[in-house]
GUKE-657850 format. One record per residue: x, y, z of N, C-alpha, C in turn. Coordinates in steps of 0.001 Angstrom, whole numbers, plus 500000, padded with zeros to 6 digits. Layout:
<sites>
XYZXYZXYZ ...
</sites>
This chain:
<sites>
500834498788500000500000500000500000500857501246500000 501907501257500837502831502392500910503556502577499590 503905501439498941504608501493497651503731502131496583 502421501814496613501489502373495627501374503882495802 501272504325497074501168505757497358502410506495496876 503595505951497140504851506586496701504913506695495194 504450505622494508504447505640493040503520506728492524 502343506856493169501389507891492763501969509288492967 502674509464494096503296510762494379504340511114493334 505177510138492959506202510391491940505559510767490609 504467510080490262503762510376489012503192511783489033 502596512162490196502023513504490325503116514563490198 504285514280490829505415515212490771505905515364489337 505962514251488612506420514288487222505465515113486361 504151514867486582503138515605485815503247517100486109 503461517447487416503578518845487819504769519516487138 505912518813487097507127519358486472506901519579484984 506281518578484337506014518699482907505091519880482638 504052520011483490503102521124483322503814522468483507 504702522520484538505418523770484816506351524143483658 507074523150483161507974523411482035507188523854480811 506046523229480612505198523630479490504689525035479634 504345525411480911503855526765481187504944527800480919 506180527487481374507314528391481143507592528518479658 507543527377478957507775527403477512506744528262476809 505480528140477298504404528940476700504620530421476964 505068530748478218505364532142478548506463532689477659 507515531873477497508650532313476682508215532573475251 507278531735474778506824531888473395506035533168473186 505579533759474305504827535000474187505735536183473859 507050535989474009508012537050473722508890536656472542 509257537639471757510104537357470595511550537147471024 512317536545470134513747536360470401514446537708470557 514003538693469779514584540034469900514395540587471306 513168540451471817512887540957473160513716540211474194 513769538884474103514543538091475058516009538529475067 516545538803473908517952539189473795518209540566474399 517436541556473966517759542931474345517210543330475719 516164542654476202515673542958477544516690542530478597 517488541521478297518565541111479205519783542015479041 520113542317477803521318543118477529521154544563477993 519939545098477887519677546499478263518545546558479295 518748545854480401517702545700481418517259547023482027 518135548024482038517804549305482680517201550322481720 517064549963480462516569550916479467515107550658479129 514408551739478770512995551657478416512818551064477025 513718551455476123513613550950474759515003550858474150 515065550168473043516297550085472258515935550386470807 516751551201470171516530551477468744517252550393467945 516488549571467300517081548474466526517822549005465313 517257550048464698517913550600463511517401552000463222 518307552837462780517932554115462177518797554296460942 518150554492459815518867554708458560518348555989457914 519275556887457649518931558183457068519705558376455776 519021558866454769519656559166453479519336560602453093 520374561378452815520204562758452365520772562873450953 519919563284450037520343563457448645520478564945448337 521618565317447793521871566709447405522150566714445904 521181567251445149521271567239443692521233568667443153 521614568812441898521476570095441212520448569918440096 519367570684440204518315570637439183518090572037438645 518256572200437355518058573489436692518865574601437376 520075574250437755520987575238438337520756575528439810 519791574840440449519499575062441865519677573760442638 519958573914443923520129572743444763518778572159445164 518672570851445103517502570133445576517981569149446646 517401569255447849517865568431448975516676567704449584 516793566393449697515749565583450342516391564727451430 515636564513452492516106563676453600515050562619453892 515468561360453951514554560251454247515112559449455418 514240559069456349514684558313457528513732557180457843 514304556105458386513536554977458894514027554675460304 513078554555461249513425554252462636512626553044463099 513313552152463820512663550937464314513061550745465778 512057550809466692512312550746468124511626549538468748 512332548929469724511791547813470503511628548273471948 510443548017472550510141548518473893510321547400474912 511047547730476000511564546691476883510839546549478207 509976547495478583509257547345479855507879548000479788 507192547981480924505799548414480958505604549912480728 506667550697480904506538552148480704506384552510479230 506253551505478398506061551718476964504867552631476679 503871552617477573502683553442477341503023554927477249 504110555327477945504521556728477880505179557066476541 505519556034475779506139556240474471505137556111473330 503885555836473685502879555639472636502670556900471817 502731558063472505502548559320471789503881559788471219 503921560059469951505152560479469275504851561681468384 505910562315467897505706563496467049506911563729466158 506687564504465113507738564991464223507538566493464041 508647567226463990508566568672463769509021569010462355 508465570079461834508898570570460533508698572073460493 509207572710459458509129574167459367509090574581457899 509112575884457703509157576433456345510389575911455607 511486575756456341512739575326455706512823573803455599 512171573099456524512147571636456512510708571202456246 510376570990454985509010570684454576508775569180454673 507824568810455532507521567389455707506848566851454450 507450565838453883506993565305452598506142564052452775 506559563198453741505861561933453937506042561493455381 505002560874455928505122560265457247504261559015457290 504866557913457704504169556639457883504625556045459210 503686555489459973504033554915461268503185553678461522 503794552719462200503081551480462541503606550946463862 502765550186464547503227549423465701503068547943465388 503919547119466007503912545675465773503850544967467123 502814544179467332502660543421468575502952541951468306 503695541338469226504089539935469050503002539028469613 502513538130468784501453537224469218501528535935468403 501493534813469111501520533487468472502704533333467533 503861533775468034505105533531467317505429534490466199 504612535559466035504932536509464972504412537901465330 504964538892464648504559540280464858503411540641463912 502404541326464481501271541772463685501292543293463592 501196543839462391501293545283462156499942545971462309 499972547141463001498805548027463063499273549418462636 498737549917461551499170551208461026498537552373461797 499316553446461939498779554683462507497939555359461427 496702555734461783495808556336460798495560557818461027 495784558280462266495468559677462593496735560450462943 496979561541462204498106562435462461497553563843462682 497944564463463812497420565787464151498530566828464100 498214567956463497499194569029463310498919570170464289 499997570735464848499849571906465725501099572772465623 500963574056466032502091574973466040502991574688467224 504268574928467038505248574768468104505903576118468339 505693576702469519506145578067469787507250578111470836 508193577185470773509169577083471852510475577827471615 510828578147470393512164578699470144512151580219470165 513310580802470477513368582256470602513934582922469358 514419582162468390515021582787467217514251582409465962 514312581151465521513447580781464421512341579878464959 511246580493465313510087579793465878509281579304464681 508150579338464426507467578970463206507486577501462876 508015576648463753507966575224463487506585574686463817 506244573584463178504987572900463456505286571470463866 504332570855464528504501569493465008503357568626464510 503701567444464015502712566423463695502802565363464784 501727565176465528501718564190466614500800563026466255 501101561862466841500315560665466572500528559681467711 499709558651467755499791557641468812499964556265468177 501006555551468615501187554169468160500112553293468820 499300552594468051498219551790468644498731550494469287 498111550137470415498343548848471078499817548595471410 500537549657471740501944549510472066502069548948473479 502871547900473664503072547294474979504476546700475050 504811546191476221506143545599476397506379544522475337 507522544626474655507841543677473591507406544125472221 506633545218472149506181545734470852507321546438470120 507120546614468836508067547343467976507302548471467290 507934549617467171507344550698466375508250550976465185 507621551364464081508371551753462890507876553117462420 508826553966462051508491555306461579509307555614460336 508614555946459254509268556354458006508813557766457654 509770558627457356509402560006457022510449560604456095 510035561678455421510978562369454537510696563859454537 511752564638454288511667566100454244512226566614452925 511688567759452491512364568571451482513050569722452216 514349569823452081515107570889452747515226572048451760 514547573134452066514361574197451075515467575241451060 516340575222452063517462576156452072518733575366452362 519734575442451495520939574607451652521765574951452885 521447576076453535522180576453454757521672575699455976 520579574954455813519940574343456969520060572829457009 521234572328456706521473570910456943521666570709458446 520898569803459029520949569594460474522137568740460894 522585568896462138523572567947462682522971566542462722 523836565551462678523376564174462831524071563582464045 523260563032464979523778562522466245523828560998466216 524948560442466701525142558995466693524782558351468033 524272559124468958523893558574470252522601559182470732 522043558575471772520772559042472329520698558643473793 519552558921474420519341558549475816518904557094475930 518902556373474813518598554946474780519619554267473866 519835552966474015520821552281473163520353552186471710 521326552180470812521037552069469374521894550942468805 521238549980468192521961548835467636522646549205466320 521918549939465478522505550351464195522057551768463876 523007552625463596522704554022463265523560554408462063 522900554717460973523627554920459717523061556117458972 523948556955458456523520558064457604524373558086456349 523711558319455226524398558385453936524036559685453236 525041560399452779524842561605451976525198561261450539 524227561330449652524450561088448221524486562458447553 525673562850447084525912564246446727526410564363445289 525773565225444549526226565538443193527691565980443233 528485565516442295529918565831442309530218567303442088 529234568060441632529429569501441468529112570283442750 528839569539443814528581570162445117529758569867446042 530294570920446653531371570731447627530757570674449020 530924569518449662530350569285450980531458568944451969 531419569576453141532401569259454188531665568847455451 532385568195456374531787567711457616532596568202458811 531892568714459793532506569102461054532216567995462064 533261567486462707533114566339463608533226566788465065 532337566247465928532359566602467344532131565357468203 532989565172469177532892564090470180532945562698469555 533538562586468393533554561300467689534710560417468156 534392559143468369535408558109468528535563557460467157 536640557805466476536804557370465083536892555846464966 537258555162466063537313553700466024535918553082466088 534977553847466619533617553322466784532691553784465656 532796555049465279531975555591464194532748555420462883 532268554555462052532991554204460821532535555098459662 533513555562458903533235556413457748533703555727456466 532908555888455407533328555366454100532896556338453006 533653556357451933533353557206450778533317556338449529 532220556421448805532072555685447552531886556685446421 532751556615445433532682557543444307531989556867443124 530875557430442746530145556952441575530448557862440387 529788557612439271530080558400438073529646559860438257 528462560086438874527944561449438996527800561919440442 527963560975441372527770561352442777528866560779443666 528992561379444830529800560820445911528860560389447031 529150559227447616528346558748448742529208558741450005 528827559582450969529519559650452256528657558908453279 529209557867453871528441557067454821529137557033456181 528333557269457217528799557181458605527921556155459309 528549555268460068527766554217460725528378553873462079 527503553645463048527939553167464361526992552049464777 527562551002465371526769549870465822526911549678467329 525836549193467942525838548854469370526308550019470242 525632551139470065525940552337470862525083552322472130 525734552317473290524998552345474552524314553693474745 523349553729475655522659554985475949523607555951476640 523353557236476455524126558277477108523351558789478318 524073559017479416523446559539480624523381561053480560 522195561598480749522019563049480812521604563410482235 522502564112482924522282564406484331521860565859484524 521210566114485629520805567475485969522033568377486032 521920569543485424523017570496485446524080570279484390 523943569227483593524943568975482545524849570045481467 525973570367480839525906571288479696525151570645478551 524977571381477484524185570929476350524601569541475866 523596568766475422523875567446474850524833567540473667 524929568715473067525846568893471937527314568744472366 527584568913473649528953568740474158529231567289474527 528194566444474494528328565062474951528187564069473802 527113564219473026526813563227471994527785563323470815 528235562191470292529019562215469047528124562652467894 528613563588467075527791564036465957528641564692464879 528035564822463713528660565533462599527731566663462176 528305567716461636527519568801461052527950568941459604 527060568623458657527401568777457241527272570238456825 528182570677455969528164572069455498528324572073453979 527338572638453281527482572820451835528303574092451618 529508573915451123530396575057450910530052575821449631 529826575066448553529556575713447258529028574676446274 528564575155445109528159574254444036528346574992442707 528315574238441610528496574815440280527143575064439617 526988576260439109525790576627438359526252577214437030 525906576538435944526383576954434614527899577085434618 528544576086435242530013576015435336530634577165436138 529818577884436884530334578946437745530103578570439209 531088578866440024531019578519441441530070579458442186 529156578869442937528240579635443787528557579297445240 529026580274445977529332580037447389528049579923448206 528034578993449136526922578855450077527423579196451476 528260578316452010528823578565453344530276578085453373 531120578828452687532546578502452719533170578876454042 532791580049454555533377580559455786532402581543456431 532867582234457474531990583131458237531468584271457363 532279584720456412531841585841455571530606585474454750 530504584202454308529303583773453574528078583797454479 528249583342455708527134583375456656526720584813456934 527703585679457161527388587078457454526710587761456263 527194587481455068526590588099453878525116587707453739 524818586452454063523423586019453996522605586702455090 523118586696456322522417587366457417522154588838457085 523174589533456623523036590972456364522067591249455217 521979590307454261521016590495453165519575590444453678 519368589761454796518026589622455355517592590849456152 518561591645456615518220592791457475518449594134456785 518941594111455562519342595368454912518175596318454650 516977595796454524515833596652454205514938596949455415 515425596587456597514642596830457812514774598299458224 513696598865458756513666600236459285513975601299458219 513356601148457057513523602147456001512440603234456053 511333602940456729510264603933456808510591604988457860 509912606111457816510151607198458773509811606749460189 510559607272461145510347606913462548509014607474463031 508269606654463759507016607096464368507291608322465243 506470609355465094506713610607465812506651610412467329 505769609538467804505676609284469246506945608604469765 507478607693468967508723607032469360509864608042469406 509893608923468422510923609968468381510819610863469616 509605611197470021509408612047471199509878611366472475 509649610057472561510090609315473747511610609331473843 512294609110472718513762609147472721514257610513473199 513644611557472682514034612918473090513829613120474585 512693612653475085512349612856476492513299612107477420 513575610825477148514362610019478091515862610295477998 516302611006476952517740611300476824518080612773477034 517067613620477298517301615072477307518278615527478397 518317614832479538519195615264480626520441614393480737 520717613599479707521891612721479732523074613434479090 524211613388479788525381614170479367526336613407478462 526303612078478528527239611292477721526467610327476829 527154609823475809526527608848474908526131607572475652 526998607118476550526710605895477301525467606071478164 525289607243478760524089607505479561522838607477478683 522947607979477454521813607934476527521482606491476139 522514605705475860522307604297475520521616603576476670 522077603855477875521501603214479058520017603559479192 519667604829479022518268605257479154517384604546478127 517872604438476906517099603774475841516985602276476112 518073601667476519518104600226476793517128599859477906 517127600635478970516234600349480092514770600582479707 514540601579478870513165601834478434512621600644477652 513419600087476767512974598942475959512718597732476853 513598597493477803513391596369478715512068596499479473 511774597714479895510579597946480703509293597945479882 509365598360478624508151598650477864507850597708476702 508832596927476271508605596008475153508641594577475692 507502593929475670507403592575476207507999591573475225 508741590593475775509354589580474910508348588463474613 508032588290473326507188587188472856507783586675471550 507978585366471453508524584790470223507407584201469381 507267584696468157506324584105467208506835584403465808 507296583370465120507925583592463813507477582561462793 507712582877461534507449581926460470508381582234459309 508909581148458713509786581269457537510949582207457813 511246583104456862512378584016457058512105585042458146 510854585116458608510553585974459749511329585568460979 511826584335460992512688583901462087514056584531462041 514378585236460952515685585872460804515593587369460538 514431587827460128514275589235459746513554589992460853 514172591014461439513488591805462476512293592547461903 511296592771462742510155593594462342510553595066462379 509765595886461688509987597321461700509853597864463126 510725598772463497510702599341464846509364600011465148 508748600639464149507445601280464364506381600255464771 506412599071464139505456598015464484505688597519465906 506951597338466250507291596864467597506828597883468633 507045599155468329506658600227469245505138600250469455 504380600078468380502919600136468487502353598930469223 502929597759468977502409596538469595502941596332471011 504088596931471296504726596826472612505160595388472937 505425594608471907506013593286472139506818592887470910 507677591892471099508480591391469990509442590323470476 510108589677469532511102588677469911512475589331469993 513526588531470066514874589083470264515283590005469113 514916589648467883515277590478466733514509591786466730 513236591706467143512405592906467184512898593882468252 513293593338469402513870594188470442515150594854469951 515947594094469198517178594661468647516867595740467612 515788595515466856515383596476465831514990597815466445 514167597791467496513721599048468093514860599726468856 515753598932469459516940599512470101517802600239469075 518017599577467941518836600158466868518259601503466424 516922601527466234516290602739465711516287603859466738 516056603517467999516036604534469046517419605146469244 518458604317469151519819604861469221520083605779468038 519591605379466876519764606184465666519100607553465830 517898607575466403517198608841466648518015609727467588 518711609095468538519534609844469499520899610217468940 521123609912467653522399610239467031523501609251467345 523115608029467721524087607002468106523975605803467170 525048605025467100525068603878466184525193602574466958 524153601773466852524220600412467367524436599448466215 524807598211466517525062597218465480524276595938465780 523485595512464796522804594237464951523831593132465136 523523592197466031524517591200466433523864589832466562 524445588840465890523993587459465986524857586743467021 524241585884467800524992585209468865524304583895469216 525080582933469653524525581673470141524486581684471656 523453581100472236523415580970473690524385579864474113 524561579729475418525549578769475918525168577318475647 523944577085475192523542575725474817524190575285473503 524811576228472803525471575924471527526982576051471717 527740574963471609529159574990471969530127575350470845 529631575745469668530514575940468528530947577402468390 532099577600467744532529578941467355532118579189465904 532152580452465495531807580786464106532815580197463127 534061580113463542535086579542462670534848578047462481 534456577354463561534208575910463486533007575590462608 531905576294462836530647575977462144530026577266461604 530452577704460421529892578946459852528547578714459173 527574578222459962526228577964459464525229578495460491 523941578556460167522951579011461157522866578136462399 523500576957462375523531576093463559524314576741464705 525202577691464388526115578257465380525443579271466293 524315579834465893523673580838466740522151580657466747 521512581262467738520051581142467875519438582378468519 520162583506468460519719584678469207520232585934468507 519533587062468724520008588342468204519947589390469310 520998590220469383521066591327470334521557592551469573 521799593626470305522395594818469707523699595113470438 524714595475469686525996595866470290526182597370470151 526819597935471154527176599360471090528625599494471548 529404600207470756530819600373471072531099601801471496 531782601923472616532207603225473119533685603130473444 534484603833472633535945603754472757536374602300472557 536992601693473570537469600323473381536575599307474083 535367599713474467534465598809475179533234598514474337 532837597236474353531621596807473657530553596453474681 529371597036474511528226596717475357527310595784474580 526861594718475227525999593728474586524585593888475142 523700594473474333522369594847474788521350593780474389 520860593045475382519883591987475149518610592347475902 517673592985475209516464593491475854515409592410476062 515726591135475766514787590059476091514771589806477590 515843590222478280515877590111479730515279591354480369 515026591271481670514541592414482423515492592676483578 515605593944483910516463594389485024517950594161484746 518305594061483465519707593870483099520394595227483010 521381595449483874522160596684483826522977596720482537 523375597902482124524083598065480854525363597235480804 526059597143481928527333596411481976527155594904482114 525916594451482228525663593048482536525002592359481341 525742591563480569525088590807479487524172589753480108 523176589310479365522342588234479901523225587010480176 522898586278481241523790585209481718523992584117480679 522989583880479814523092582754478881523934583053477634 524521584260477544525454584518476431526873584788476937 527109584612478239528462584806478770529461583871478074 530599584408477704531648583595477106531427583230475655 530328583694475050530006583314473688530526584337472682 530818583851471474531204584741470382529989585462469829 530179586746469512529121587559468912529562587990467518 528671587813466553528927588228465172528285589597464983 529115590634464951528632592011464989528637592614463593 527474593120463163527377593765461846528176595057461836 528857595279460722529639596507460569529621596896459090 528400597157458595528271597469457167528524596243456323 529444596377455357529771595259454473530688594246455135 531239594606456297532129593696457011531505593343458358 532234592566459135531727592147460435532886592053461424 532529592006462686533498591779463752533020590599464584 533962589853465118533626588807466083534227589205467421 533365589368468408533796589734469755533266588694470729 534033588464471774533619587495472789532981588218473965 531796587758474343531117588329475510531875587886476758 532224588798477639532978588400478834532132587563479788 532807586709480550532156586010481656532222586939482864 531082587239483435531000588216484522531713587683485762 532526588525486381533318588125487544532424587804488738 532912586900489575532154586478490758531842587655491670 532762588608491756532573589749492657531375590613492263 531014590591490986529866591380490530528565590754491031 528537589413491081527343588672491511527457588382493012 527337589419493794527679589341495210526444589405496100 526482588610497153525540588734498260526357589082499502 526093590247500064526824590703501249525841590835502397 526095590055503446525154589989504559525841590416505857 525275591410506517525773591862507826524685591587508859 525013590782509872524029590324510845524506590585512273 523590591030513092523870591269514505522894590424515318 523431589543516203522585588615516941522921588600518426 521927588163519193522147587903520622521190586801521038 521446586243522238520644585138522724519489585630523580 518357584938523427517207585144524288516737583744524687 517331583218525771517144581815526112517839580955525070 517108579993524496517684579177523419517456579812522053 516750580900522052516378581563520809517404582635520444 517665582764519157518490583872518645517550584950518137 517811586171518493517112587297517887518163588195517245 517811588813516145518810589622515465518222590462514351 519110591164513684518729591950512515519829591845511479 519441591948510242520388591793509133520179592866508086 521258593157507385521201593956506169521869593139505068 521096592779504053521604591945502960521611592763501677 522787592841501062522964593601499823523203592611498686 522407592720497631522463591747496533522686592482495218 523631591973494418523966592638493155524130591619492028 524257592127490800524519591268489643523358590353489303 523684589155488784522650588207488362521732587763489503 522241587529490737521309587178491828520235588246492039 520610589511491893519620590582492022518570590476490912 519008590230489689518079590078488562517120588918488817 517659587792489320516819586626489614515762586959490660 516172587665491701515228588030492759514141588950492212 514524589944491422513529590868490864512500590123490011 512979589182489204512050588411488375511128587545489231 511656587026490330510821586234491247509807587112491958 510240588307492373509357589190493128508152589651492306 508301589699490994507169590093490146505982589152490314 506267587898490716505194586903490856504686586784492297 505330587482493220504896587429494625503921588574494871 502679588352494494501706589447494462500824589527495704 501153588747496742500440588870498013501464588943499137 501031589460500288501927589604501437502417588245501921 501555587253501928501950585920502405502971585271501468 502771585442500149503741584895499190505092585571499347 505070586883499566506310587639499735507032587198501001 506291587057502098506878586642503368507491585253503250 506762584347502629507255582978502461508520582957501601 508526583759500541509696583811499663510931584302500418 510789585382501155511936585928501879512399585000502995 511484584309503663511885583358504700512746582232504119 512408581817502902513207580775502248514503581339501682 514419582468501029515573583050500336516657583534501303 516256584030502484517200584616503428517452583729504641 516989582510504582517031581605505728518421581507506366 518428581471507689519663581346508461519466580306509557 520525579615509900520531578754511079519821577442510902 518492577435510988517718576208510838516339576533510251 515482575520510216514172575727509581513178576485510461 513639576935511633512782577754512498513080579247512327 513865579558511299514158580960510982512872581674510577 512665582853511152511440583596510854511731585090510822 511390585712509697511552587162509552510385587863510236 510719588851511044509693589612511760509274590861510988 510203591452510327509897592702509617510939592864508525 510556593341507365511514593498506273511232594780505504 512305595454505161512200596693504383513066596553503142 512472596868501992513165596760500709513667598134500262 514873598159499736515442599401499224515989599148497821 515710600070496903516164599987495499515512598828494740 514284598509495115513578597424494436513329597785492975 513694596848492086513522596964490637514409598046490011 515405598537490722516322599515490142517463598797489430 517779599279488242518752598612487381520191598786487859 520532599976488290521935600295488571522275600342490054 521311600058490922521554600105492363521513598692492930 522337598434493957522252597166494665520905597072495376 520364595887495435519119595653496156519462595421497623 518810596166498519519120596092499946517875595648500707 518077594665501590516998594173502438517413594310503900 516639595045504673516872595194506106515732594506506840 516066593638507784515005592868508437515424592403509830 514418592208510685514588591582511987514185590121511856 514754589278512701514427587854512619514657587182513958 514175585959514054514468585109515209514640583679514731 515428582911515502515635581489515207515401580731516507 514317580005516590513993579261517803514864578017517958 515128577666519232515837576418519567517149576262518799 517929577326518731519179577246517967520373576920518853 520472577528520029521620577264520904521318576081521820 522374575497522374522232574389523314522915574757524628 522277574404525738522839574675527055523024573364527801 524238573136528285524539571970529112525207572475530381 524517572348531481525054572858532737525245574352532665 526473574778532903526762576215532856527431576630531552 527265575782530499527886576076529203526825576261528117 527100577192527222526249577431526055527049577107524795 526426576340523875527066575967522618526310576645521473 527069577354520633526438578142519571527267578064518294 526616577689517193527277577632515885527021578944515158 528101579701514926527960580993514245527925580869512724 528038579628512214527911579407510763526429579376510403 525826580539510371524387580628510101524051580316508644 525011580497507746524804580220506314525906579281505850 525562578021505647526534577014505191526464576908503660 526623578036503022526362578172501582527222577256500725 528465577074501108529379576321500237528943574870500076 528217574339501050527743572951500939526806572771499749 526147573851499333525239573765498180525978573457496883 527297573663496881528082573452495662528777572084495651 528494571282496674529075569941496713528387569068495667 529153568209495011528636567452493867528615565960494144 527684565284493501527560563841493623528811563167493062 529411562290493854530628561599493412530378560685492216 529114560322492005528791559379490932528487560071489601 528614561388489563528344562089488303529221561548487179 528665561549485981529399561050484816529693562139483802 529062563327483999529229564411483026529694565684483711 530127566618482895530457567955483388529201568597483965 529387569650484741528247570389485283528424571856484957 527310572528484648527352573923484225526472574766485144 526978575933485506526233576882486331525913578118485502 524920578869485952524490580035485182525482581175485283 526156581285486429527108582382486601528018582130487795 529132582826487831530016582837488992529341583658490093 529768583441491324529077584112492422530003584263493622 529725585274494470530501585461495702529565585817496850 530006585491498056529234585750499270530156586326500340 529626587279501094530339587836502235529382587853503425 529703587059504442528864587005505642529646587591506823 529068588595507407529672589262508569528666589179509712 529015588439510753528098588226511874528739588702513172 528004589514513903528465590020515202527552589441516279 528155588681517190527397588053518274527720588739519598 526671589136520293526834589788521599526872588729522703 528004588661523415528160587663524476527211588009525631 526430587037526104525490587328527195526210587772528476 525528588584529249526065589027530537526355587810531416 527455587884532157527876586834533095528408585580532398 528703585707531088529326584592530380530661585049529790 531558584067529666532844584339529030533107583276527967 534051583554527107534387582606526033535237581477526602 534759580255526441535544579087526855536286578469525671 535666578558524485536320578021523274535822578795522071 536757579108521196536407579747519928537140579004518810 536470578619517725537121577840516660538281578605516017 539194577840515458540303578453514709539787578940513355 540460579942512862540127580429511518540658579446510481 540022579430509298540435578523508232540333579253506899 541208578863505977541192579499504660541637578502503606 540930578449502478541357577654501327541417578572500117 542354578298499239542500579136498050542857578272496854 542072578409495799542249577636494579541709578498493451 542084578194492222541561579017491132540067578777490904 539520577704491494538100577420491375537301578014492528 537788577848493731537087578328494922538074578990495874 537674580145496392538387580756497509537380580897498647 537801580537499847536880580557500976537647580749502279 537078581506503193537703581695504508536631581842505575 536958581351506781536142581572507980537073582133509047 536737583305509559537608583963510542536798584406511754 537400584210512929536801584649514192537727585662514855 537138586634515508537918587530516362537014588071517467 537635588543518534536886589044519683537178590524519864 536104591294520012536232592719520304535287593059521453 535852593325522624535035593636523798534128592474524140 532820592710524208531864591649524541531220591048523284 531957591137522153531418590628520887532377589625520245 531778588608519671532540587699518796532168588056517365 533169588331516558532930588734515165533354587590514239 532421587192513407532595586053512498532501586564511061 533507586229510253533502586606508828533690585358507979 532810585206507016532849584050506114532730584563504685 533817584425503920533845584895502527533977583704501586 533220583749500488533228582669499495533292583283498103 534129582704497256534117583079495833534105581802495004 533039581626494259532905580474493357533249580970491963 534415580552491479535020581192490311534939580323489060 533776579692488847533623578855487651532160578825487233 531949578527485952530590578244485481530519576859484830 531664576209484675531696574868484082532786574050484766 532432572828485177533393571937485826533408570587485126 534602570125484730534713568761484230534805567801485420 534924566520485150534882565531486227536056565673487191 537240565935486669538397566104487547538247567338488422 537736568404487856537523569633488627536444569441489690 535455568619489399534421568322490394535021567643491620 535955566731491414536635566073492537537406567096493365 538079567991492672538844569033493364537934569904494220 536818570320493634535876571175494356535335570455495586 534996569180495441534479568419496578535497568334497716 536764568149497367537807568082498399537951569414499125 537866570498498380537964571827498995536770572088499921 535594571730499470534392571955500273534425571112501547 534960569897501424535044569012502587535841569656503728 536893570384503360537717571047504389536913572113505117 536105572854504367535291573911504980534151573317505798 533565572206505308532427571616506018532802571131507413 534056570757507607534501570408508961534346571602509891 534664572773509372534566573988510191533133574471510345 532252574079509407530839574418509558530248573791510828 530856572699511294530353572009512482530911572592513784 531904573452513664532541574024514857531598574976515588 531668574956516931530803575817517740531626576665518702 531048577785519070531589578631520133531046578099521463 531917578008522450531494577555523778531622578720524764 530522579034525437530500580090526457530297579450527827 530998579965528810530919579403530165530478580490531132 529580580107532000529065581059532986530159581434533974 530262582711534236531311583183535153530876582999536604 
</sites>
């Protein structure tokens, strides 16, 4: 009987194992071999691009260039977040005319993929850019997309201006198995390539010469995803890419220059603006110029008055189409509408200076998101912004009226360090916008405190200048209630701990362009000091600002800041009656070309005086520099923990 039961148990176990193996086999069959392979290889990625193939044809038809671009993309989705990828889009513009778009999703079922075509494509305007806006977006949804699905997208463009060949990137935020681009170019067209961040061993190049065309092919296989971290500089500094440039072509056996060098780019730009502001100046605009400059004694003072007026009165709005993305509107139109984009602001600045008998120069410039120089890439890819330049003796002022509260000496932060292409009639100048010194962007805080039990009570005067002042002014415009204002200042001026509370605050020079912003206020900090027996422990490091600049050791990319900055903290502590100093921390100082910092203590009568100075002297740090900065900050953070000890007499 026992033998029969054991035999039955073994049979049941065998049946269970067979059933389980069959179930697993059935589960496995629900996924394709592609999914099984890449879901293991790229377990942390949402999707993998199986292939992208792009072909750009550059031909000469009837003496003119004809350029078409065709692309095919095939993506495999690796996890459940695929639903967030169901919605997709393509952008196009006057210069990039969308010719064809086809899209499908493929779901794996019963050992094969089944295609479902996208049937609905919706078009909308895209108003995100500040220079050539006017782009449109076609959006669509891949049907029934789920884990293990594949999407396919085929599209083509007619490129209507030969100056607008786009960069081609060999990497993305997801892995790419095959990425290939081919340029099929008429032999009468001279084409060059600018290379950036390329590993020549990984990105393979080949040239095939045919009877009438040259074929330039670039290909990379098995490219891992690139990490994009918070604070990283533009992806253009990270991703491997090429920028194609059409230098010239033959028309009736004569050479036609397109973009050989910077002079070709400038000649095209200047041809677009040569007919702007030809009509008579609006009489009201002329009267305003006369009024705001009548008591100004120097040319620079007149420029300043006009510049500030435009910032205050002309609202920045970007809306462009076609060549309108490059051609400024008439100053009279801008004046009447009281709004415009960067080119329009430059247009009205130019005209107002002209009315005042002064000469400004239209200026093309790239923001810091664009890492190229004009010499490297003499194409419209190099810039995305327009300002006005004014020269006085040997100094150039860069007037960008898209910002608000920008003093004449302060360029907008996003063009610091960038090359500016300055119009000068038939010629041009290239000038570099200076990076504003840390001392200009200063926060100077003078604080007087004393103890009231465990509570600190005190008053402060905080002086703010440069870009931090501009940031505060822009923030204050949105604080339209007393409670919002109080909450903002409690956070912005916080000292000691989270029990910091401002009791009263007075603003001086609010919204003034050329004056430092001054804040005078009373405050208290509850439960800040500690008492043990007859000893009081107090940390005079009320602002541990340098810790904010400490960086994650695991970062993989450079980090970029908006501007350099400096801080000066001066704190005077009144020693309580019947107490004496038992311990005072030693002073400390670090000095490096990246960071300078000091903490100093001294005693004067019944006061302990604490001075903490910081200068952050960089806007970009590579990985090695990040390690250096962290080591420097670590030395200061030890002193941030130091306390003053007072003993009852």
